[in-house]
C-alpha positions in Angstrom: -22.5 16.4 -25.0 -23.7 12.9 -24.8 -21.4 11.1 -22.5 -20.2 9.2 -26.1 -18.7 12.6 -26.6 -17.2 12.8 -23.8 -12.8 13.4 -23.8 -12.3 11.6 -20.2 -13.8 8.2 -19.7 -13.3 6.7 -16.6 -12.0 3.3 -17.0 -12.7 0.2 -15.3 -10.4 -1.7 -12.7 -10.2 -4.7 -15.1 -9.4 -1.9 -17.8 -6.6 -0.4 -15.8 -5.0 -3.6 -15.4 -5.1 -4.5 -18.9 -3.2 -1.8 -20.2 -1.1 -1.5 -17.2 0.5 -5.4 -18.6 0.8 -4.0 -22.0 3.5 -1.1 -20.6 7.3 -1.8 -19.4 8.1 1.4 -18.1 6.7 3.4 -15.9 7.0 5.6 -12.8 7.4 4.7 -8.7 6.4 7.7 -6.5 7.6 7.5 -3.0 8.3 9.8 0.0 11.9 10.6 1.3 12.2 12.5 4.2 9.4 14.1 3.5 10.1 15.4 0.0 8.6 13.3 -2.9 11.0 11.2 -5.4 10.3 9.8 -8.6 11.7 7.1 -10.7 11.3 5.6 -14.1 11.1 2.1 -14.0 10.8 -1.1 -16.4 8.4 -3.0 -14.4 5.9 -6.4 -15.6 2.2 -7.3 -13.5 2.4 -10.1 -12.1 -1.2 -11.4 -10.4 -2.3 -7.6 -10.3 0.7 -6.4 -8.3 3.5 -4.6 -9.9 7.1 -6.0 -10.1 10.2 -4.4 -10.7 14.1 -5.0 -9.9 16.5 -2.3 -8.5 19.9 -2.0 -7.0 20.5 -0.8 -3.5 20.0 2.7 -2.8 17.1 5.9 -2.7 14.9 3.9 -4.7 14.8 0.8 -2.6 15.1 2.5 0.4 11.9 4.8 0.2 9.8 2.6 -1.9 9.9 -0.1 1.2 10.6 2.4 4.2 8.1 5.1 3.7 4.9 3.0 3.5 3.1 4.2 0.9 4.0 4.7 -3.2 2.3 6.2 -6.2 3.2 3.7 -9.8 2.1 5.8 -12.8 1.6 4.1 -16.2 0.6 6.5 -19.5 0.6 6.4 -23.3 -0.9 8.1 -26.3 -1.6 8.6 -30.1 -1.9 11.1 -32.0 -6.2 10.9 -31.0 -5.9 10.3 -27.7 -4.1 8.9 -24.7 -4.8 7.6 -20.9 -2.7 7.1 -17.9 -3.6 4.3 -14.7 -2.5 5.2 -11.1 -1.6 2.2 -8.8 -1.6 3.7 -5.3 -0.4 0.7 -2.7 3.0 -0.4 -0.4 6.3 -1.6 -1.7 7.4 -4.5 -0.5 11.2 -6.2 -1.1 10.6 -9.9 -1.7 12.7 -12.2 0.6 10.7 -15.5 0.6 12.5 -17.9 -1.3 9.0 -18.8 -3.0 8.3 -15.1 -3.7 11.7 -14.7 -5.9 11.6 -18.0 -7.5 7.9 -16.5 -8.3 9.5 -13.6 -9.6 12.4 -14.7 -11.2 9.6 -16.5 -13.4 8.5 -13.0 -15.0 9.5 -11.9 -17.6 11.8 -8.7 -16.4 15.5 -7.7 -17.0 17.1 -4.6 -16.3 17.4 -2.2 -19.2 21.0 -0.7 -18.0 24.1 -3.0 -17.7 23.9 -2.9 -13.9 23.1 -5.6 -11.1 19.9 -5.6 -9.9 19.6 -8.3 -7.4 16.0 -7.1 -5.4 12.2 -7.4 -6.8 9.9 -5.1 -5.2 6.6 -5.8 -5.5 3.9 -3.3 -5.4 0.5 -4.2 -3.9 -2.7 -2.0 -5.1 -4.5 -0.6 -2.8 -6.1 1.7 -5.5 -6.1 1.3 -9.1 -8.0 4.2 -11.2 -7.3 4.9 -14.4 -8.7 7.6 -17.4 -8.6 7.7 -21.3 -8.5 10.7 -23.0 -9.8 11.8 -26.4 -7.8 14.9 -27.5 -9.5 17.3 -29.8 -9.3 21.6 -29.7 -10.4 23.2 -26.7 -14.6 23.9 -26.1 -15.5 27.1 -27.3 -15.8 29.6 -23.6 -18.8 31.6 -24.8 -21.0 28.1 -25.6 -19.4 26.8 -22.2 -20.7 29.4 -20.0 -24.1 29.9 -21.8 
């Protein structure tokens, strides 16, 4: 099997950011009390960071107080799919300049609730894979 036939392709950092910025819904993973928490969030990318809005509560607390976070976005068609994972730190925006910059982003809450807090995820690592779908290879030819 040649590299062109490989059903899994590792994405470059630029490809990862491009795919990430093409989407608006992702999953934020945090740790709270030693347990993983996962939250669907609508987001935008801004200057190679992930930006989302939230209200007071578990999501905000665990994201900014827990140290590290993981943010995941994926998509697929009938023929292929992809996944991008950002590992980094989440920061509650509090400086006026940061909030004004965040307010320039096209980021509105999806639900009819007040989400006054902006959180920015700064990537320490971003990785991605593209998957080409197809039948499972024959087991005998794989081990031959």
